[in-house]
C-alpha positions in Angstrom: 40.8 111.5 96.3 44.0 112.8 97.3 47.0 111.2 95.4 50.2 110.0 97.2 53.9 110.6 96.6 56.3 108.1 98.6 59.7 109.1 100.0 62.5 107.4 101.7 62.8 108.4 105.5 60.8 109.5 108.6 58.3 112.3 108.5 60.3 115.5 108.5 63.1 114.2 106.5 64.5 116.4 103.7 62.8 114.1 101.3 59.5 114.7 102.9 60.2 118.5 102.7 60.9 118.0 98.8 57.5 116.4 98.5 55.8 119.0 100.2 57.6 121.9 98.0 57.1 120.0 94.6 53.8 118.3 95.3 52.0 120.3 97.7 48.7 118.8 96.7 49.8 115.2 97.2 49.9 113.2 100.6 53.5 112.1 101.4 54.1 108.5 102.3 57.2 107.5 104.3 59.1 104.4 103.4 61.9 102.7 105.2 64.1 102.1 102.0 64.5 103.3 98.4 63.3 99.8 97.3 60.3 100.3 99.5 59.5 103.8 97.8 59.7 102.1 94.3 57.6 99.2 95.2 54.9 101.6 96.8 54.5 103.1 93.2 54.7 99.8 91.5 51.9 98.3 93.8 49.7 101.3 93.5 50.1 102.5 97.1 51.4 105.6 95.7 51.1 107.5 92.3 54.7 108.9 92.4 58.0 108.6 93.9 60.4 111.3 95.3 64.0 110.0 95.1 67.3 111.8 95.7 69.8 111.3 93.0 72.7 113.6 93.9 73.9 116.2 96.3 76.1 119.3 95.4 78.4 118.4 98.4 78.4 114.7 98.3 77.9 113.6 94.9 75.4 110.9 93.7 73.4 109.1 96.2 74.6 105.5 96.7 72.8 102.7 94.8 70.2 104.8 93.2 71.6 104.8 89.7 71.4 101.1 90.0 67.8 100.9 91.2 66.2 103.3 88.8 66.7 101.4 85.5 65.3 98.2 87.1 62.4 100.1 88.9 60.0 100.0 85.9 59.3 103.6 86.6 59.9 106.9 84.7 61.1 110.3 85.5 58.3 112.9 85.4 60.0 115.9 86.8 63.0 117.0 88.8 63.3 118.9 92.0 66.0 120.9 93.7 66.1 121.3 97.4 68.4 123.6 99.3 69.3 121.6 102.3 68.9 124.1 105.3 70.0 122.8 108.8 68.2 123.9 111.9 69.3 123.1 115.4 66.1 122.1 117.6 65.6 121.2 121.2 62.7 120.5 123.5 60.4 123.5 124.2 61.9 125.9 126.7 65.4 124.7 126.2 67.8 127.5 125.5 70.8 127.4 123.2 73.4 127.6 125.7 71.9 124.5 127.6 72.4 122.2 124.6 75.6 120.1 125.1 75.1 117.5 122.5 73.3 117.2 119.1 72.4 114.2 117.1 72.1 114.0 113.3 72.6 111.9 110.2 76.3 111.7 109.6 76.2 113.9 106.5 74.8 116.9 108.5 77.4 116.9 111.2 80.4 118.2 109.1 78.1 120.8 107.4 77.7 122.4 110.8 81.1 121.9 112.2 81.9 125.5 112.7 78.6 126.5 114.5 78.9 123.5 116.8 82.5 124.3 117.6 81.7 127.9 118.3 78.8 126.8 120.8 81.0 124.0 122.3 78.4 121.3 121.2 79.4 117.7 120.8 78.2 116.0 117.6 76.9 112.4 117.5 75.8 110.5 114.4 72.3 109.1 114.1 70.8 106.9 111.5 68.2 109.7 110.5 67.9 113.2 111.4 64.1 113.2 111.4 64.1 110.0 113.4 66.3 111.7 115.9 64.1 114.5 116.2 61.2 112.0 116.9 63.5 110.2 119.5 64.0 113.4 121.4 60.4 114.4 121.5 59.7 110.8 123.0 62.6 110.5 125.4 63.0 114.2 126.3 66.8 113.8 126.9 68.2 116.8 128.9 70.7 119.0 127.1 70.2 117.3 123.8 69.5 118.9 120.4 69.0 117.7 116.9 70.0 118.9 113.6 67.4 118.6 110.9 64.8 120.4 108.8 62.6 122.9 110.3 59.7 120.7 109.0 61.0 118.0 111.6 60.6 120.6 114.4 57.1 121.3 113.4 56.1 117.8 113.3 57.6 116.7 116.5 56.9 119.8 118.5 60.4 121.0 119.0 61.7 124.6 119.2 64.1 126.0 116.4 67.0 127.5 118.4 69.1 128.3 115.3 68.4 128.4 111.6 70.7 127.9 108.6 73.8 126.8 110.7 75.5 125.0 107.7 79.0 126.3 107.0 78.3 126.7 103.4 75.2 128.0 101.7 75.3 126.0 98.5 74.3 122.5 99.7 71.6 121.3 97.4 69.9 118.0 96.8 68.6 117.0 93.4 65.5 114.8 93.4 63.6 113.0 90.6 59.8 112.5 90.8 59.0 109.1 89.3 55.7 107.4 88.1 54.5 104.4 86.3 53.9 105.9 82.9 56.3 107.9 80.9 55.4 111.4 79.7 56.9 112.4 76.4 55.0 115.7 76.1 57.1 118.9 75.7 55.9 120.6 78.9 58.5 123.4 79.1 60.7 125.5 76.9 63.8 123.7 78.4 63.5 119.9 78.6 65.8 117.2 80.0 66.2 113.6 78.8 67.5 110.8 81.1 68.6 107.5 79.5 70.9 104.5 80.5 72.8 102.6 78.0 75.5 99.8 77.7 78.1 100.2 75.0 79.0 97.4 72.6 82.2 95.4 73.0 84.2 97.3 70.4 87.3 99.4 70.7 86.6 103.1 71.6 82.9 102.3 71.9 82.3 104.9 74.6 84.2 107.6 72.8 82.4 107.0 69.5 79.1 106.8 71.2 79.6 110.2 72.8 80.9 111.9 69.7 77.1 112.2 68.4 76.3 114.6 71.1 79.2 116.6 70.6 79.0 117.1 66.9 75.3 117.8 67.2 75.7 120.4 69.9 73.8 118.6 72.6 74.8 119.5 76.2 75.3 116.4 78.3 74.9 117.4 81.9 75.9 114.1 83.5 77.5 110.9 82.4 78.1 108.2 85.2 79.1 104.5 85.0 78.3 101.9 87.2 78.9 98.0 87.3 76.1 95.5 86.5 75.8 92.6 88.9 79.3 93.2 90.4 81.1 92.4 87.0 84.1 94.5 86.0 83.5 94.0 82.4 79.6 94.7 82.1 79.3 98.5 82.5 76.1 100.6 82.4 76.1 104.3 81.8 73.6 106.8 83.2 73.1 110.2 81.4 71.1 113.4 81.5 71.0 115.6 78.4 69.4 119.0 77.7 66.8 118.7 75.1 63.8 116.5 73.9 64.1 113.5 71.8 62.1 115.0 69.2 64.5 117.8 68.7 66.5 117.2 65.4 69.9 117.4 67.1 68.9 115.2 70.0 67.4 112.8 67.6 70.5 112.6 65.5 72.7 112.1 68.7 70.5 109.3 69.9 70.4 107.6 66.6 74.3 107.7 66.5 74.4 106.5 70.2 72.2 103.4 69.5 74.7 102.3 66.8 77.3 101.9 69.4 75.2 100.5 72.3 73.8 97.1 73.2 71.0 98.5 75.2 69.5 102.1 75.3 66.5 102.9 77.5 65.0 106.3 78.0 64.1 106.8 81.6 62.2 110.0 81.3 61.7 113.3 79.5 60.8 116.2 81.8 61.1 120.0 82.3 64.4 121.3 83.6 64.0 122.8 87.1 64.4 126.5 87.0 66.9 126.1 89.8 69.1 123.8 87.8 71.4 126.7 86.7 71.0 128.6 89.9 
């Protein structure tokens, strides 16, 4: 029986593409919201979830760090997806006939130079893959869509131009989550993700972080966010290189626990080879 991986968005979304690349043997399940993706796994409708956590151009994905600790799920893997933007239109339409394009708001400024060169007006859509689906249904003359090539394939559109983004470094990092944590050492380079709340003592965060520095543990991410809208209750989300069984990591986490009120490991997983590329 084919297993299922849930993602947020319409078929053809970049999250859908990430599912196909990272889990080609699994069936992708589209969901309306991140909450729906998490619930699909919690309820058993899907075995895994593909969730974007950060983008090299736009930073962290809004609200995702708040959702992950409360999800009850654990990170099994990470996946990096290079965001390649394609201009697509109805079959038979030529590039010079496209006067307007629709796409998610974040894609439009990334293709500004191409659109300006070709005299094409940009219009924001709620979802790029959804815009491709709408074009296939309504067949609006002179309209194009900026989306993934997967969207063009799904909705029967012609790709008129590929890789039209102004900069070639736009990459989204996803985490693949499941119901059970996997603590096995599955690669030479492992990552550990955890969340914690510091105790209410002077310089608690500074002291908590000291253990990673003195033990030579590389912390690749540290972000704070408020809990329940309170300015005094702050939770921190962190990624480090290493496995909890590594002596240096074990010492750093032990020291961290001394200065924290809560410490929860969200996942231990192999570092994606594209992490440093």
